[in-house]
N, C-alpha and C positions, 0 to 999 in steps of 0.2 A: 588289706581290704579295699576293696576294687567295687567302686558305683556306677553304673552304666547309665547313658543318658541316650535313648534313640529316638529317632524321630517317629510322632505320630502317625497312626495308620489310619485313624479314623477322615472318613472325607471331610474336608474344608477345615480340619483340625489346625491352627495356625500357634497354637502355642507351643512352648518347652518346659519341660519338668524342672531344669537347674538353668540360670544365666553365668554366664562369668562372676559377678561380681559374687555369688553365692560360692559358687566353686574355689574362689580365694580363701574364704573363710572355711572351707573344709578341709582343704590342702593343708590350713594349719593346724588341722586335726587330725593329721595324719590319714586322711582318707583318699586314696586315689580315685580320681574320675576319668572315664572313657567315654566320650562323645561319637555318636554315628555322625559322617560328614553331612550337613546341610541340616541338622537338628533345631537349630534354632534361626536359622536364616527367615523366617517371617516374626519370628520377635524380635529383631535386630541384633543379633549375635551373629558374628561370622564365625567360620571356622578359626581365623586367624586370631578371633579374638577370646574363644576358646583355650588355644594351644599357648596363647600370651600368660595365661593365671594357671596354666601349669597342666592341663587336662592333654589327656590324648585324645586325638581325633583319627578316625578309620571308617573305610569305607565298609568294612566286613561285618554286616549285621551279626550274622552265625556266630563268625569268632567272639564277638564281643557279648554275646549271649552266653556261649559258653566259658566264658571268663568270669562270669560277673558272681559277687558276692550280693551284690543289691540292685535291682533294678527299680530307677524312679519312672513315673511315666504321670503324665495327667489322666489318660484314661486307661480302662482296664485293657492291657496287652491281648494282643490274639492269642488263640490256643496255640498256636504255630508258634509263637515267642516263648511262650512258657515253658512248653514242652521241650525247649532247646536249654533251658535254664539246668543247673546242677542241682540235685537234693540239696535242701537245705539251704537255698538262696532265699534273699526275701524280694518280696514285690512291694511297693508302695505307690499309692495312686486313687486315682474315683474308678472303685473297684464296683459299685452299683452291687454292693453285696444283698441288699433288701429287697432290690428292684428285680435283678436278675441272678438269682443265687446258683442256678446251675452252670451258668456258665464259669464258676471259680470250681469245676471237676478237675480242670488241668492242674489248679495247684493243688487239690488234693492228691490226686494220682503220681505226681511227681514230688510229693513230701515237699513243698514248699511253705514258706510261711508269708503270709499276706497280710497289710495293712491300709485299709481302706479309709482314706483323708475326711470321707463324710461322717464316718463316726466315732472320730476325733470329740471327747467329750467338751462340750461348752463351759469351760470351765477358765477364772480368771488365769491360773496357770498354764493353760492350753493356749492363750489368745494368738500366739504368735504361730500358733502351728493349724489354726482355723481357717482351712479353707475353703470350707463352704460360706464363711461369712466374707472373706475376701472376694469370692468370686460373684455373690450376692450384690458386694459393692458396686462390681462392674454392671452387673446385671442391669439393677435398679435405675442406674446413671444410663445406659443405653437405652433402655426402654421409653424414657421420656424423650429423648433426643427421636427414635424413631416413630414414637405418637405424633409429637409437634411437626415433623416432615410432614408425616400424613394430611395432619390435621389443615380441612380451609381456612383458618387463619392464626394470627399471630397470640403469642401468652401474653403478654401484658398489655396493662392497659396504657393509651397514648392520646393524649391532650393535643389536638392539632388545629392548626385554622380551620381545617374541614371537619371539625369536630371531634368528638369523645369514641375511641376504639374501648369497647369494654375490656378487660381481661379475660381470658379461658378461663373453664371451670375445671378443674382435674380431681378426680374421684382416685383414691386409692386402697386397692383391700388387701388385706395382710401387712401388719406392721413389724414384720422384723427384719431385717438387713438389709433384704432388696427394696422392701416397703418404704422405707425409712429412707435410704437414699434417694428413690422416686420422688418421694415428696420435698427432700431438702432439692432437688434438682428442678422440681418444676417450681417453686419455690423460688428461687434464684432466676427462673427465668421470668417472673413475674406472673403467675397463673394464681388465682384462688384455688385453693386446694383443703380437701377432705380426706380424712382418713377413716378406715373401718379394720375394725380385729376383734375377733371372739374375747380376745382377754382385756379384761376392764383395766389391767396394770398397763396395758401398752397407749393406753392414752395420754399420761403426762410425756411420754418422747414424742406421739404425735402432736401433741400441743406445742411444746419446747421448740417443735421447729416451724411455729405459726399455721401449722392448719388445724383447721377443727375435726374434733374427735366423734364419729358417730360410735353410739352405745346401745346394743340392744339387751332388751331384758331377758335374761336367761334363766331366772327365777332362783339365782344361786348354784347353777350348776358348774362344778369344775371343770375349769377349762383351761387349766394350762399343767402340765407334768413337772414332775422334779428337775428336770433337765431345761426348763422354761419353754418347753415347745407346745405348741398348741396340742390338745386331746382332740380328738374324734367325738363328736357330740352326735344326741339323738336326731333323727329326722324332723322331730316338730321344732328342736332347738334351731336345726337349720333353718328350716323354713322361715323362722323369725326373721332371722339375718338374711333370707334373700327379699324378703318384703321389705326390710328398710334399705337395701340395696337398690331394689326396682324404683324404689319412689324419690332415691336421691340421683339415679341415673338419668330419670329426664331432663333434670337441669345441668348434667354432665357434657362436655366437650369431649374429654378422654377418661376413661378408665384403665388404668394398670391395675392387672390382680397377680397376685403373687403367693397365695395360698398351697401348700401341699404340705402332705403328710408321707413322711418318710417310709417307704415299701409298698405304698395304696395308692388307689388314686387319686386325683388330686378333687377335692371337694366342688361341687356344684354349688356357685354363688351367683350367677347371673345367666338366668333363664331367657329362653326364647321369648318371652313375653316383655322381660325387662328390656333386650335388645328392642324387639319392637314398638318400647314405649321412647328409645330415646331419639334425639332430633336427627335428623337427615344431615351427614357430614360428620356425626360423631364418629369416635374412635375406640375400640378397645385393642390393649395390646396385653394377650394373654401370657405371662411368662411361665406358668404352668403345663403350658402343651405337653412337654415331654412326659408328662406323667397322665395326660388325657383332657387337660384344662380346666380352667375355672369357670368357663364361658360354657353355654351348651352347646353354642354355633362353632366352637373352634374345632379346626382342623389343622393340626400339628404340623408344623415347619411351613404354611399356607398362608397368604392373606385371602379373605373373602368377602364377601358384599352382602348384605342382605337389607333389604327397605333402606338404603342409604346409609346404612351404617357400618364400615369396615373393620373386621374383627380381624388381627393379627395373632400368629403363633410361634414367632422368633425360637429356633432353636439353637441352644451355644453360643447366647448373646457373649458371656466373657470371652470364646474365641474369636471374637468379631474386632475385639479390643485388644490384639495379641502382646503387644510391647507391655503395656501395662499389668495386664492379667498373670504373664510372665514372671514380670517382675514378682507381683505380690505372692503367686502359688512356690516362685523359686524359694522365697524365703518362707513359707510355710513348710515346704520339703526340709532346705537345710537344718530349721528348728527341730523338726522331728528327727533327723538323723544324727541331732547333737545327743538327743537322748537316747538312742540306739547304740551309738557307737563312744568308745571312750579309749583315747590314745589309739587310734586306730584297729581297736580290737571290737568286734561286734559283743555286746551285752545285752542281752534283752530279758529287763527286770520286768517278769510277769506281774508283779506284785503293784507296779505303779499304776495308778488310775488311769492315766494317758494310754500306755502301753496296751494296759489290759483294753480300755475301752475301744481301740482301734484296730486292733489285732482279730481279723477275720478268721485266718485257720494260724496253728503253729505246727510245723514240722510236718503237715499233712494230716495230723491226727487232731488236736483242738480245735474243734469248729464250732464256731459262733452258731449259738441255740437255734437261730431264726434259718440261717442258712443248713444248719444239721436236719434242721424239719423238713426243710425244700426236699433234700436230697436224700431223706429216709436213713440218715445216720444217727446213730445214739450221741447227743454231745455229750464232752467231757465235762467235769464238776469243773465250774468256774469259781 
């Protein structure tokens, strides 16, 4: 059973799917690992380190692809790579199946099996495989540092001989993993923090981190699905939230927004009017830029200024902290491989809730319903 790790092809991507520590554990499970030369260089892992734990290192990308039983990746491999895999091979990574379903056509035409890390169920048993949470943790932390560096003031309150400097005020929108990490980081830096989420149940977590929870009256509307994710709300309910956010934005020095809906445009939370009401020198860090942004003025991947307010929309923040991002992601991947491989043999139990939830395509035929719908295919019964 041969698993391969390649250099990531997306521009600026410095993460790697597996680090030597994880390969050491996989080798003990009779999983052979081959790595493309230089794959881990930006994540602190040299070719020599991979070889020291039993991995094979090669510069021949095509040969690696042709020999692979399993290809593990951070981002979806390009079509040119997928088409070089032999039929029946397995692909694992962030495949964006709900955002870009048509890009998975090569998986289907080549009769591959694909597992999307973003579809791993968020259950207790799957925690070690939850790559979304791992990457969100990094993103929430780094977002605060970006905002702090951009802000023309310091975070903590300081009492000095020259007078007292008041603490910065931070508003975090969305109390998922990224939002909670942002709250915790801002609090550690000494800011006064408020957190907002449409899910009333998130209030307890926000308060436990020492932040004030902003709760909007939605008239009893169900805001959470069975998996614990936020539901899409009616426009009326969303407007109530925007009004509350705009009011608190007036006194905020930094807003960090993290709200996203898988496969859909990010919800609009910060209107142009809300930005206009913010103080000059304030900053917005929009982590939802890749899916359109939570701020009406967001330009994905860019930093813009309106009326003295800076709006930042960084893309792939986890990739800017490649060593620790790769460390966490490598553990997620190796945990999932432990579920798919038994004593060196590929054994995909499609009745397992984690396997079933993460599987986007099985042997080119059984296609995830939402991907099948986008491609005009009839999904198989699941």
